[in-house]
Steps between C-alpha positions, in 0.01 A plus 500: 500500500138482390276208596235361265186325622369213285132398493518120505167426672338491838694383804840593370698820509792520256748786472820527299803720468780518246842429660864449416731565208286284269171671601339182620149474642491410871154397618338481842205261505266526796214273611258765633319283756813366669737792430765241406728606209763382259766704318566381144829578334684754721763585240700764679755524785488880499442595860270790412286286276485223759389765751221598263383140479503468882305826525236373258463179704449710816252723322299192399516375854580145395730209598742383234549129537649413160737638234455329169739521202354431156857404398854538616639802317635782717243752391230284656671369818769748603294633789419159653736516794420856607126440502533156658695663777240772537191276508627151585333376179578172325648509148363275221627432148475217252737213566679543165594861589587437863876507434474832323442670828844416630712484183588812299595288197168318497291814542705685235590794718870435456446521123403866548793583729351463846442218748156444649462235766209461742412226751359164382126467476292364782264325256573357155187501286394253236221481241158489662601627841272741678616827654251601764478861612233516769180401324655552156652215305744515206582200286859454389545429129844420363569738202856438382669692216627829640639301795502132562304536823263781404153477642163658454282555807134466406225645716128545448494694172861626511850367461851615584706415194852613592706552184323241286261739332452876510252747347587465132818303552654181647808422710852478363654155463866581419631499859722199588264409781205480268618188321826364356374572149313828450306351203375226721419749775295707251306190399441414861375850569261494207366161608452635852303801371282291267427216738515656849402866460278549199268225614382722787166691460519819291409722802790371710708788624874449437740662749845484342844556643550820305264752345124542525240236570300352213253223426506169312245633253702815425820305450323247278400786268798734526817317613699424181670201659171347598331578169 
């Protein structure tokens, strides 16, 4: 496993690693002054990969207080329990995706032939909530479409977008837990991207659930779904 460091500004250290069968990005966000940290989207239950995440936390010398899921699909929350047990951290997810953590039908894992269940969240997030990591604050924006309870976490000049938008692409909307009608889900996703994401400044760094980071300005010019 190879860790990537992201330059998102002074006062914050951000590293990420690709984990799990779906090659999801797992992020560790650190407030430098307090050494408090949050893990965003631990999408693996592989013991070796969990051990690598634990080793990175120890290398950084930080205290993990929170585990945040951008949405409730297995490739973003499967490692919740193992890391919660390791660090005693609290788990947070949007209220509309809370049941996905405990229900393999709702999180679509049973659809693909396996059953993923983790413990219920300690905190159910809603639009406008603040996630505080030491001296760093992230705003919760509800970004439905790929999942009913998908969220974006917006910091100072950067945003964790989950599976709503990627570099050059957008999230899928054909899963049964996206919406009852995939056409409606697609329209919801497009509305989310137009009205919630593309209104951010062009230099905002986007940190997606899969693939490389990008910026609002780059996606505005190059993402065919945005254009």
